[in-house]
N, C-alpha and C positions, 0 to 999 in steps of 0.2 A: 579736546578737539580744537579749540581756539588756539591753543599753544602750538599744536602741530601745524595748523594753517599758517601761523606767523613764521614758524621755522621754514615752511615751504616758500613763503614770500621772500624771506631773507636769503634763502638759497638761490631763488630764481634771479635775483638782481645781479649777483656776480656772474651767473651763467649767461644771462642776457648780455651783460657788458662784454663778456668773453666772446660770445657769438658775433656781436657787432664788431668787435675788434678784429676777429678773424675775417669777417666779411670785408672790412675796410682794407685789411692787409692784402686779401686776395684781389680786390678791385684795383688797389694800387699796383700790385704786381702785374695784373693783366694790362693795365694802362701802360706800364713800363715796357712790357714785352711787345705790345702793339707799336708803341713809338719806336722801340729799338728795331722792330721789323721794318717799319717805314723808312727809318734812317738808313738801314742797311740797303734797302731797295733803291733809295735815292743815290747812295754811294755807288752801287753797282751800275745804275743807269748813267751816272756821271762818268764813271770809268769807261763804260762801253762807248759813250759818246766821244770821249777823249781818244780812245783807241781808233774809232772810225775817222776822226779828224786827222790823227797822225798818219793813218793809212792813206787818206786822200792827199795830204801834203806830200807824202813820199811818192805817190804816183805822179803828181804834178811835177815834182823834181825830176823823176826818171824820164818823163816825157820831154821835158825841156832839154835834159842831157842828150837825149837821142836825136832831137831835131835841130837844136840851136846851131848857129854858124857864127863864130867869131867872138863868143862870150867866154870870159874866164870862169873858173870854178866859183869864185866869190860872187860874180854877177849872176850865175845860174841860181845860186842860193837866194839872192835878192829877188830875182824874177819869180821864183817859186813862191816866195812869201807874199809879194805884192799881187800876183795873180790870184792866189788863194784868198787873200784878205779882201780885195776889191770884188771878187766873185761873190763872196758871202755878203758883202755890203748891199749888193743889188739882187741877191738871191739867184744868181746864176750857178749852174754847174760849172766848176772850174774847167772841166774839159770842154765846155762850150766856148769859153773865152779862149782856150788853147786852140780850138778849131778856127775861130776868127783870126787869130794871130797867124796860124799856119797858112790859112787861105790868103791873108793880106801880104805877109812878108816872108813866108817860109822860115820864120824865126832867124832871119839874117840881120846881123847888127848893122845899124846905120843905113837901112834900106831906104831908097828914094824912088818913087814911081815916076812914070812919064808925065804925070800932071802935078808933080811936086809934093805928093803925100809922103810923110816921113815916119820913120820908126816902125816898131813892131806892129802896131795897129793901124799904120798908114793914115795918120791924121793930117789933113791939109792945114798949113799954117794959119790961114784966116779963120778956119773953124776952131783950131786950137786956141787962138787968141780970144775968140768969142766964148768958148767953153770955160776957160781958165778961172775967171772970177766966180762962176757958179759952182765949179768943181773944187774950189778952195786951193787952186794951184797957182804958184808964183810964175807968171809968164815973163820970160826974158828973151823973146824973139823966137824965130823958127828953130834955133839950135836947141831950144827946150825940148823939142819933140824927139831928140836923140837920147834923152835921158830915159832909160827903160821904165823906171818907176812912174815918172810923170806921164809918159806916153800911154801907159796902161791905165792910169787913173783917168786921163782924158778920154781914151777910147771906150772904156767901160761906161763912163758917165754919158758919153755921146749916144751910145746904143740904148742906154736906159731912157734917155730923153725921147728917142725915137719910138720906143715901146709905149711910153706914156702918150705921145702925140697921136700915134696911129692905132693903139690898142690891139695890135696884131704883130706877132713875132716875125712872120714872113715879111710883112711890109716894112717892119723896123730894120730887118737885115738888108733888104733891098735899098732902103733909104740910106743906110750906112754906106753902101757901095756907090750908089748913083747920085746921092744927095736928096735932101728933103724936097727942094723945089721941083726937081725933075720928077720925082715920084708923084707929087701932087698933080703935076701936069699930066702924067700918064693916067692917073685915076680919073681926072676930069675928062680926058679923051676916051675913057672907058676901053682902054686897050689892055691886052694881057701884060702882066708884070714880067720883067726879065727873070728868067729862071736859072741861068747858068751859075751865077755867083751864089745864089741861095742854095742850089743843089750841091755845090762844091763845099760850102760850109757844113751842110748836113752830112755829106759823105765823110768829111774829115772828122766830124763829131762822132759818127758811128764807128769809124776806124779807131779813134782814140779810146772810146768807151770799151771797145772789144779788146784792144791791146793792153789797156791799163785798167783792168777791172779792180774795183774796191769791194 
């Protein structure tokens, strides 16, 4: 009887070892499959994000092609890249920046307003000179504002500063149009804010979103 028990003990040790080994192998396989599943999901998410980004860039490019006046094909490509990049920097919808440009300059090259505002986003030279150091832009006089990339960098940064100062998108858009000083004066006088420019930006934005869906 003692001998049989010893035999049982001797047999149980390799069986226990085998069971533990099987358990470890199953656990390892399960961990591998879970990690593989998560890796696959991350890759799918990344690819979907990349596809969405490419579609957004393409829609920006198409919109510029349709509205621009006076730019070459190479310049259109540069415009699409800088508008998309600067929009994402400040978390704007690229079509929102497009709406500002369309409202300000109708996408016309080397546009100058009656008050001397220049370029696509119609930046006034003294404002551009003030913004340049904070925006990381090399300022070389008012002609700098006719460089599309620089103009957009200054314009998007200027709008971002107005959003931070006023904490309100509508006020920021109005300030972009009439100037920060004038807007503060209107607020102090407790008079209604100008609506024409703001409504035009919003209408252009809605039009662009409808025409160039992503």
